[in-house]
N, C-alpha and C positions, 0 to 999 in steps of 0.2 A: 786652480778652480776659477779664479777671477777672469782668466782669459777665455773661458768657455763662452761661446756666442749666446747661450741662453741665460747667462748670469749677468745681472745688472751690477751697479755699484754697491759693494758690500758695506754695511754699516755695523759698527761695533762699539760697545761701551763695556769695558771690563771683559767678562766672559760671555756676556750676552751678545749674540750676533744675529743680524738680519740679512738674509741673502735673497734679493729679489730675482724672480725668474721671469724670463721673457718667452713668449710663444714663438712659433716658427716664423711668424710675420714680423717679429721684433717688437711686438706690443707687450706692454706690461699692464699691471693693474688687473681689473676684473677679467679681461680677455685671457690672461695667462694662468688663472687659478687652477685650471684642469691640469696644465703641465706641471705646476708645483705639486699637485697631489700625486701625479705619477712618480715624481722623484721621492716624495715622502713615503709612498707605498713601497717603492723599491728599497728604501732604507729600512723599513719595518721588516721586510724579508731578510735583511741582514742583521736583525735584532738591534737596530738603532732607532730610537723614538725621537722624532722631531715634531715641532709644532708648526703646522701651516696656518698662516694668517693671510688669506687671500692669495696673492701671488708671492708673498714673502715667506720663506722658510726660516723659522727662528730656532736658534740653538741656545738653550739656557741650562748649561750643566751645573751641577752643584759646585760650590766653591772649593770643596775638598777633593775634586776629581784629580786623578793621577795623570801624568803625561801620556801614558799608554792609552787611557780612556779617551783623551782628546784626539790622539792619532787614529783610534778606531772610528770615531765620529767623522773625522775629516776624510779618511779613506773610504768609508761607506758612502758618504755624500758624493765624493768625487766619482766613485764607481757608479753610483745611481744616476748621475747626470747622463750616463750613456743611453738611458731610455729615451732621451730627447733627441738623440742623433748627433 
């Protein structure tokens, strides 16, 4: 996922993860928030809820999440990045 051209440097602290999204022009911040929402909406269609904060998609799962649940989140997010091309 980190090698995707629309993904910036991923930040993590414990299970909390922030994934910055860049738009087609390589811009991040305010300019890329619509692209981040496209990814979040695609995840919602896969029954995975993520929190968009501007252009950063945040993942904050419960501390008692099982390994399979984490895999489901990662796979849904990786698949949803396809909406950006």
